C-alpha positions as CSV (number, residue, x, y, z in Angstrom):
1,M,12.2,2.5,-25.3
2,A,9.2,4.8,-25.2
3,S,7.2,3.1,-22.7
4,E,9.5,3.6,-19.7
5,T,10.3,7.4,-20.4
6,R,8.8,8.4,-16.9
7,R,8.6,6.9,-13.4
8,A,7.0,8.2,-10.5
9,N,9.0,10.0,-8.1
10,G,9.5,11.5,-4.5
11,F,10.6,9.8,-1.4
12,R,11.5,9.9,2.0
13,R,13.7,7.4,3.6
14,E,16.7,6.8,5.8
15,A,19.8,4.4,5.7
16,S,21.1,1.8,8.2
17,G,24.4,0.4,6.9
18,N,23.9,-1.3,3.5
19,R,20.4,-2.2,4.1
20,V,17.8,0.6,3.0
21,V,14.9,1.4,5.6
22,A,11.9,3.1,4.4
23,Q,11.0,6.0,6.7
24,Q,7.3,5.9,7.4
25,G,5.1,8.7,6.2
26,P,2.9,10.2,3.9
27,D,5.9,10.6,1.3
28,T,7.0,7.0,1.3
29,A,7.2,5.5,-2.0
30,V,4.6,7.6,-3.3
31,G,5.3,9.4,-6.5
32,T,4.7,13.2,-6.8
33,R,7.1,15.9,-8.3
34,Q,6.7,18.3,-5.3
35,R,8.6,16.0,-2.8
36,Q,12.2,16.6,-1.9
37,G,12.3,19.8,-4.4
38,T,14.0,17.7,-7.0
39,N,11.8,18.5,-9.8
40,T,9.8,21.8,-9.4
41,T,9.5,23.5,-12.9
42,R,10.1,27.2,-13.5
43,G,8.1,29.9,-15.0
44,D,10.5,30.2,-17.6
45,T,10.3,26.9,-19.1
46,V,9.9,26.3,-22.9
47,S,6.6,26.1,-24.8
48,T,4.7,23.2,-23.3
49,T,3.0,22.3,-26.8
50,P,2.3,18.5,-27.4
51,V,5.0,16.3,-29.0
52,A,5.1,15.0,-32.4
53,K,2.3,16.6,-34.4
54,N,2.0,13.7,-36.5
55,S,1.5,11.3,-33.6
56,S,-2.1,9.9,-33.8
57,L,-4.2,9.8,-30.5
58,A,-4.1,6.1,-30.8
59,D,-0.5,6.0,-30.8
60,A,-0.5,7.9,-27.4
61,K,-3.3,5.9,-25.8
62,R,-1.3,2.7,-26.8
63,A,1.8,4.1,-25.3
64,K,0.2,5.4,-22.2
65,N,-1.2,2.0,-21.5
66,D,2.2,0.5,-21.7
67,E,3.8,3.0,-19.2
68,F,4.0,2.0,-15.7
69,Y,6.1,4.1,-13.2
70,T,8.1,1.8,-10.5
71,Q,7.4,2.8,-7.0
72,W,10.3,3.5,-4.2
73,A,9.2,0.9,-2.0
74,D,9.1,-2.0,-4.6
75,I,12.9,-1.0,-5.6
76,E,13.9,-0.6,-1.9
77,R,12.5,-4.3,-1.2
78,E,13.9,-6.1,-3.9
79,M,17.5,-4.5,-3.6
80,N,17.4,-4.9,0.0
81,A,17.0,-8.8,-0.9
82,Y,20.2,-8.7,-2.9
83,L,22.2,-6.8,-0.2
84,E,21.2,-9.0,2.5
85,Y,22.5,-12.1,0.7
86,D,25.8,-10.1,-0.6
87,P,26.6,-6.7,1.1
88,D,29.0,-6.0,-1.5
89,V,26.6,-6.6,-4.5
90,F,27.1,-3.0,-5.9
91,R,30.7,-2.2,-4.6
92,G,32.9,-1.1,-7.0
93,K,30.2,-1.6,-9.8
94,T,28.9,0.7,-12.8
95,V,25.2,0.7,-12.7
96,L,23.1,1.6,-15.6
97,L,19.4,2.8,-15.5
98,P,18.2,3.1,-18.8
99,C,15.3,5.5,-19.6
100,D,15.5,6.5,-15.7
101,D,15.7,10.5,-15.8
102,P,16.8,11.2,-12.1
103,D,13.9,14.2,-12.2
104,W,11.3,11.8,-12.0
105,S,12.6,8.2,-11.7
106,N,12.8,6.3,-8.4
107,F,15.3,4.1,-9.9
108,A,17.5,7.0,-10.4
109,K,17.0,8.9,-7.1
110,F,17.3,5.4,-5.1
111,F,20.8,4.6,-6.3
112,A,21.8,8.2,-6.4
113,L,20.8,8.5,-2.6
114,H,22.8,5.4,-1.9
115,F,25.7,5.7,-4.1
116,M,28.3,6.0,-1.3
117,D,26.6,3.5,0.9
118,F,26.7,0.8,-1.8
119,G,30.2,1.7,-2.5
120,M,29.4,2.0,-6.2
121,K,32.0,3.0,-8.9
122,K,29.6,5.0,-11.2
123,L,26.0,5.3,-12.0
124,I,24.5,6.1,-15.5
125,S,20.8,7.0,-16.0
126,T,19.5,8.0,-19.3
127,S,16.2,9.8,-20.5
128,Y,14.0,9.2,-23.7
129,A,13.5,12.1,-25.8
130,P,9.9,13.6,-25.4
131,D,9.2,13.9,-29.2
132,S,10.1,10.1,-29.6
133,N,7.5,9.3,-26.9
134,P,3.8,9.6,-27.9
135,A,2.7,9.4,-24.4
136,S,4.7,12.2,-23.0
137,G,1.9,14.8,-23.7
138,R,2.7,18.3,-22.5
139,Y,6.6,18.6,-21.7
140,S,8.5,20.9,-19.8
141,P,12.3,20.4,-19.3
142,S,13.3,20.5,-15.7
143,A,14.9,23.4,-13.6
144,R,18.3,21.4,-13.6
145,E,18.3,21.4,-17.5
146,I,17.1,25.2,-18.0
147,D,19.4,26.6,-15.3
148,D,22.4,25.0,-17.0
149,P,24.2,27.1,-19.9
150,R,24.2,23.8,-22.2
151,F,20.2,24.0,-22.2
152,D,19.0,23.8,-25.9
153,A,15.4,24.4,-26.5
154,G,15.6,22.1,-29.7
155,K,17.8,19.3,-28.0
156,T,15.6,19.0,-25.0
157,R,12.7,17.6,-27.1
158,A,14.6,15.6,-29.8
159,N,17.5,14.1,-27.9
160,G,17.8,11.9,-24.8
161,K,20.0,12.7,-21.9
162,K,22.6,11.0,-19.9
163,F,23.2,11.4,-16.4
164,T,26.4,10.5,-14.6
165,L,27.4,10.1,-10.7
166,E,30.7,9.4,-9.6
167,P,32.3,9.6,-6.3
168,T,33.1,13.3,-6.3
169,D,31.8,15.9,-4.4
170,I,31.1,18.5,-7.0
171,N,28.9,21.0,-5.2
172,G,31.1,20.8,-2.2
173,D,28.4,20.0,0.4
174,G,30.4,17.3,2.0
175,V,28.4,14.2,0.5
176,V,28.0,12.5,-3.0
177,N,24.4,12.4,-3.9
178,I,21.8,13.5,-6.6
179,E,23.1,17.2,-6.6
180,D,26.4,15.9,-7.7
181,L,25.1,14.2,-11.0
182,R,26.5,15.7,-14.4
183,W,24.6,15.5,-17.5
184,E,24.7,16.0,-21.3
185,Y,22.5,15.3,-24.2
186,L,22.6,12.3,-25.9
187,E,23.3,12.1,-29.8
188,G,20.0,10.3,-30.1
189,D,16.6,9.8,-28.7
190,G,18.0,7.5,-25.8
191,D,16.1,4.2,-27.3
192,F,17.7,1.2,-25.6
193,R,18.3,-0.5,-29.2
194,S,20.5,2.2,-30.3
195,T,24.2,2.0,-30.6
196,E,24.5,4.9,-28.1
197,I,22.8,3.2,-25.2
198,T,23.9,-0.4,-26.2
199,A,27.6,1.1,-25.7
200,L,26.4,2.2,-22.0
201,R,25.2,-1.4,-21.4
202,D,28.6,-2.6,-22.4
203,E,30.3,-0.2,-20.0
204,A,28.1,-1.2,-17.2
205,D,28.3,-4.2,-14.6
206,I,24.4,-4.2,-13.6
207,I,21.6,-3.0,-15.5
208,I,18.1,-2.1,-13.5
209,T,14.9,-0.9,-14.8
210,N,11.4,-1.3,-15.6
211,P,11.2,-2.1,-19.3
212,P,7.8,-1.8,-21.3
213,F,6.1,-4.8,-21.0
214,S,5.3,-5.0,-24.7
215,L,9.3,-4.8,-25.4
216,F,10.2,-7.1,-22.7
217,R,11.3,-10.1,-24.9
218,E,13.3,-7.6,-26.9
219,F,14.9,-6.2,-23.8
220,I,15.7,-9.4,-22.1
221,A,17.6,-10.4,-25.5
222,W,19.4,-7.1,-25.5
223,L,20.1,-7.7,-21.7
224,M,21.7,-11.4,-22.5
225,A,23.5,-10.3,-25.6
226,G,25.6,-8.0,-22.9
227,G,26.3,-10.7,-20.7
228,K,25.4,-8.3,-17.9
229,R,23.9,-8.9,-14.4
230,F,20.2,-7.4,-14.2
231,A,17.1,-6.9,-12.4
232,V,14.1,-6.0,-14.0
233,I,10.3,-5.9,-13.7
234,G,8.1,-7.6,-16.0
235,N,4.9,-9.6,-16.4
236,S,4.9,-12.8,-14.5
237,N,3.6,-14.7,-17.7
238,A,6.7,-13.7,-19.3
239,V,8.1,-17.1,-18.0
240,T,6.1,-19.0,-20.5
241,Y,7.5,-17.1,-23.5
242,K,9.7,-19.1,-25.8
243,E,12.5,-16.4,-25.6
244,V,12.5,-16.4,-21.8
245,F,11.7,-20.0,-20.5
246,P,14.9,-21.5,-21.8
247,L,16.8,-18.8,-20.0
248,I,15.0,-19.8,-16.8
249,M,15.5,-23.5,-17.4
250,G,19.0,-22.9,-18.0
251,N,19.5,-21.1,-14.9
252,Q,20.5,-17.8,-16.4
253,I,17.4,-15.9,-15.2
254,W,15.2,-16.5,-12.2
255,K,12.3,-14.7,-10.3
256,G,13.4,-11.9,-7.9
257,A,13.0,-11.8,-4.1
258,T,9.8,-9.9,-4.0
259,G,6.7,-8.9,-5.7
260,N,5.9,-12.6,-6.4
261,S,2.5,-13.2,-4.5
262,S,1.6,-9.5,-3.9
263,D,0.4,-6.6,-5.7
264,M,2.8,-4.1,-7.1
265,V,1.6,-0.7,-7.6
266,F,2.6,1.8,-10.4
267,G,1.9,5.1,-11.3
268,V,0.3,5.6,-15.0
269,P,0.0,8.6,-17.1
270,K,-3.3,10.5,-16.8
271,G,-5.7,9.1,-19.3
272,A,-4.4,5.7,-19.3
273,T,-6.9,2.8,-19.1
274,I,-7.0,1.3,-15.6
275,S,-9.9,-0.4,-13.7
276,A,-11.9,1.2,-11.1
277,A,-11.1,-2.0,-9.0
278,D,-7.4,-1.6,-9.5
279,R,-7.5,1.9,-8.8
280,L,-9.5,1.6,-5.5
281,K,-6.8,-1.1,-4.6
282,A,-3.9,1.1,-5.1
283,E,-5.6,4.0,-3.3
284,K,-6.2,1.5,-0.1
285,L,-2.5,0.7,-0.4
286,G,-1.5,4.3,0.0
287,Y,-1.3,5.6,-3.4
288,P,-4.1,8.1,-4.0
289,P,-4.5,10.0,-7.3
290,T,-2.1,13.1,-8.0
291,D,-2.4,15.7,-10.4
292,E,0.3,14.0,-12.4
293,F,-0.3,10.4,-12.1
294,D,-3.1,8.0,-11.4
295,F,-2.0,4.5,-9.8
296,T,-3.0,1.0,-10.5
297,R,-2.1,-2.2,-8.8
298,L,-0.5,-5.3,-11.0
299,G,-1.0,-8.6,-9.5
300,N,0.8,-10.1,-12.2
301,S,4.2,-8.1,-12.1
302,C,7.4,-9.6,-10.5
303,W,11.0,-9.0,-10.9
304,F,13.3,-11.0,-13.3
305,T,17.1,-11.1,-12.4
306,N,20.3,-13.0,-12.4
307,I,21.5,-11.5,-9.2
308,D,21.5,-14.0,-6.6
309,H,19.4,-13.8,-3.3
310,G,18.6,-15.7,-0.3
311,R,14.9,-16.7,-1.1
312,R,16.2,-18.5,-4.1
313,H,18.0,-21.1,-1.7
314,E,15.2,-21.7,0.6
315,P,14.0,-25.1,0.4
316,I,10.4,-25.8,-0.1
317,Q,9.0,-27.7,2.8
318,L,7.5,-30.9,1.4
319,M,5.4,-34.1,2.7
320,S,5.9,-37.4,1.1
321,Q,3.5,-39.2,-1.2
322,A,1.7,-41.0,1.9
323,D,1.5,-38.0,3.8
324,N,-0.1,-35.9,1.1
325,F,-2.5,-38.6,0.5
326,K,-3.4,-38.5,4.1
327,F,-3.1,-35.0,5.2
328,S,-3.0,-32.5,2.3
329,K,-4.9,-29.4,2.5
330,H,-5.8,-29.9,-1.3
331,K,-9.2,-32.1,-1.9
332,E,-7.5,-33.0,-5.4
333,V,-4.7,-34.6,-3.5
334,R,-6.0,-35.9,-0.1
335,G,-7.4,-39.5,-0.4
336,V,-7.0,-39.3,-4.2
337,G,-3.0,-39.2,-4.7
338,Y,-1.5,-38.2,-7.9
339,E,-2.9,-38.8,-11.6
340,R,-0.5,-39.4,-14.3
341,Y,-0.7,-37.8,-17.7
342,D,-1.9,-39.1,-20.6
343,N,0.7,-37.8,-22.9
344,Y,3.8,-37.1,-20.8
345,D,5.7,-39.6,-18.5
346,G,5.0,-37.8,-15.4
347,I,2.4,-36.8,-12.4
348,E,0.3,-34.0,-12.4
349,I,0.9,-31.9,-9.3
350,P,-2.0,-29.0,-9.1
351,F,-0.3,-27.2,-6.0
352,T,3.3,-26.3,-5.3
353,D,2.8,-27.3,-1.8
354,A,1.7,-30.6,-2.9
355,I,4.8,-31.7,-4.5
356,P,5.7,-35.3,-3.0
357,S,9.4,-35.3,-1.3
358,D,10.0,-38.9,-2.6
359,Y,9.0,-38.9,-6.1
360,E,11.9,-39.5,-8.4
361,G,10.2,-39.0,-11.5
362,M,9.1,-36.0,-13.6
363,M,6.4,-33.9,-12.3
364,G,4.0,-31.2,-14.0
365,V,3.8,-28.2,-11.5
366,P,2.2,-24.8,-11.9
367,V,4.0,-21.9,-13.5
368,T,3.5,-20.2,-10.0
369,F,6.6,-22.9,-8.7
370,L,8.9,-20.6,-10.1
371,D,8.1,-18.3,-7.1
372,K,9.7,-20.5,-4.7
373,Y,12.0,-22.4,-7.0
374,N,15.3,-23.5,-5.4
375,P,17.9,-24.6,-7.9
376,D,19.6,-26.6,-5.1
377,Q,16.3,-28.7,-4.5
378,F,14.9,-29.1,-8.1
379,E,15.7,-29.6,-11.7
380,I,13.7,-27.7,-14.5
381,V,13.5,-30.5,-17.1
382,G,11.0,-28.7,-19.7
383,T,7.1,-27.5,-20.1
384,D,4.2,-28.7,-21.8
385,A,3.5,-25.6,-23.3
386,S,4.5,-26.7,-26.6
387,N,2.9,-29.1,-29.4
388,D,6.5,-29.9,-30.6
389,P,6.1,-34.0,-31.1
390,R,9.9,-34.1,-30.7
391,N,9.4,-33.0,-27.1
392,P,11.7,-35.9,-25.3
393,F,9.0,-36.3,-22.4
394,R,6.1,-36.6,-24.7
395,T,4.6,-40.3,-24.8
396,R,1.7,-39.6,-26.9
397,V,1.0,-37.3,-30.1
398,Y,-3.0,-36.8,-30.8
399,S,-4.2,-36.9,-34.5
400,S,-6.4,-34.1,-35.9
401,E,-9.2,-36.6,-35.7
402,E,-8.6,-37.4,-31.9
403,C,-8.6,-33.5,-30.8
404,R,-12.0,-32.8,-33.0
405,A,-13.6,-36.2,-31.2
406,A,-12.3,-35.0,-27.8
407,Y,-13.9,-31.5,-28.3
408,L,-17.1,-32.8,-29.3
409,Q,-17.2,-35.1,-26.2
410,R,-16.3,-32.5,-23.9
411,F,-18.3,-29.6,-25.2
412,G,-21.0,-31.3,-27.2
413,R,-20.3,-29.3,-30.5
414,A,-17.9,-29.5,-33.4
415,G,-14.7,-27.9,-32.7
416,T,-10.9,-29.0,-32.2
417,Y,-9.4,-29.6,-28.6
418,D,-5.7,-28.9,-29.1
419,L,-4.6,-31.9,-26.9
420,N,-0.8,-31.4,-28.0
421,A,-0.6,-28.2,-26.5
422,S,-0.6,-29.2,-22.9
423,G,-0.7,-32.0,-20.4
424,V,-3.6,-34.2,-20.6
425,V,-5.1,-36.1,-17.7
426,A,-7.9,-38.4,-18.2
427,G,-8.6,-36.7,-21.6
428,V,-8.8,-33.2,-20.2
429,K,-6.1,-30.5,-20.8
430,V,-4.7,-29.3,-17.5
431,Y,-3.4,-25.6,-17.1
432,K,0.3,-24.7,-18.3
433,R,2.7,-26.8,-16.2
434,I,6.4,-26.7,-15.9
435,F,8.1,-29.9,-15.9
436,I,10.6,-30.5,-12.8
437,R,12.4,-33.3,-11.1
438,H,14.1,-33.7,-7.5
439,R,17.9,-33.1,-7.7
440,K,19.7,-36.2,-6.4
441,A,21.5,-35.5,-3.1
442,P,25.2,-36.0,-3.5
443,E,26.5,-39.5,-2.7
């Protein structure tokens, strides 16, 4: 799992019962190695030569551009939502954090700090081998590893590591926290697809991490094969993936409680490609560059989970068809009403807040509807993001000739307008839509 080999670290916070409350101050959720004194390196570290001599600069650049290190505040907000809905969500559970080394990972630090607060049974985190990660650059093992008699200068680069925390005060300081972690080298490099990490998946009750976006489909399949509860960060566009949407439609995965309509800030390795605008936005949000990381904001990131939370059960407040016609704030609806699709048996809803409360048929809504989707209020029945003629809601399949004619009419030149790949209103394709229906109230 090369892309999630490091995440920014460092934090200050305090706890109030099971709900975690961020402590205000310059350290809150900002990733640096110096904070909390958990990852300062020693002068007697092994050689910091570049990893994998045969790795190309292109490989390293691609890997750097796929590494996003999650900030403390984003983890805190999402976990709080689960705890507010179910204060015992982590109680008695084994939590796995794949590729989340506690020397730099906010995921590992967060759960180690709240291990006893949450009543957890066991915390397992793993790290990815530096030699298997083109983006790791110059590598130095942590003081924790070097000071341990088990330190191996060869394995520190070629093998991943496993860290385990159980309710035992190993160092005798009266608390169970990150200082009581036990660690060992893995047999392999720590790739989540390995037999070794899959066995840890099978041992765990809940899996939480930020997988690389480029491996998101594969990671979700790996999670589903294990039948575990999870919370992971991904690109919001993943809802349209053919491997993901059926899981959402089947109520096996849903959006998380936070980060759906706001920017999430991530640390990225020095040398990663980020725009000046995103760098500036991250800085304005309180994340200036550090010696180790730059920071970027991603407005298209969100949590995907199968852990329940209260936001998921909040009904969307809606108006009737008549009231939307009179009072909708959207000019596309006010005084106009709703248009029917040319090729589907349903009406086009251009905005989630314009869904009529009294329409009983199928409606096409924006993909962002999933940010507010309440499965008690609506049923997801399909999507228009398919040119499969067997789609049960399709009422018309366009011929190649019709698609070419539509392109010429719309753009004034030769081409093909693939009308079968989306919903069509008045001869014009609309953006990707999810098809929904109101759930009928029990009689």
